[in-house]
N, C-alpha and C positions, 0 to 999 in steps of 0.2 A: 538857577537865577542868572540872568544875563548881567553883564557889566553895566549896561544902561539901566536896568531895573534896580540894581544895587545903588547906582549913583542917584537915581530918582528918590529912593527910599531914604538915603542919607540926609536929604533935605527936610525930612519930618523931624520935629523937635525931639520926640521921644527916641527915635532911632539914632539921631545924632548924639544925644546924651548917653545912650547905651554904648555907642561906638567909642565915646570919650572914656567911659569906664573901662571898656575892654582894652583900650590902648594905654591905660594907666594915667591918662590926663585928668581924670576925675575919680574921686573916691566913692561916689554914690550918685543916685538920681532920685529926686523927689518929683513925683508925677501923680496925676489922677484927678486933680481938681476939675480939669476940663476934658478928661479922657476917661473912658470906661476902664474897668479893671482888666478886661481882656486886652484892650489896646495899650495898657500900661505894662502888663506882664509879657505879652507876646514878643516884643523886641528883645527883652532880657533873656527869655528862653531860647530865642533863635540865635542871638549873637553871643551872649556870655555863657549860656547853658548852665545846667546844674553841675555840681562837682561829680566826678566819676563815682558810680555806685550809689548815688543819691537819687531815688526814684520819685520823690515828692518835693514840691516847693510850697512855700507859704507866703502869705502877705498879711498886712494889717492895715487898719483904717483909723486915722486920727481925725477928729473933728474938733476945732476950737470954736466955741460959741462966743459971741461978743460979751456975754456975761462972765466968761471964764469957765 
C-alpha cells in the first residue's frame, strides 16, 4: 500500500476508528449500523489483526427494537 492510499483510507470512519484503537486512543469501536459486516471487520483484521496463534475471529450482532 502506498502512503497516499493509506492516507486516503484513514479518512474513512471505520478505518480511522480502528487506527485509534491500534494507537491506544480508544478502547473499542462500535460499527455496523451503516456498514456491512465485511466493511466493519476488514479494517480491524487489516490494522489490528488477530492475536498470534489465533486463526479465527468472531463477531456478534445486537439489535435494539423500539419496544425493547
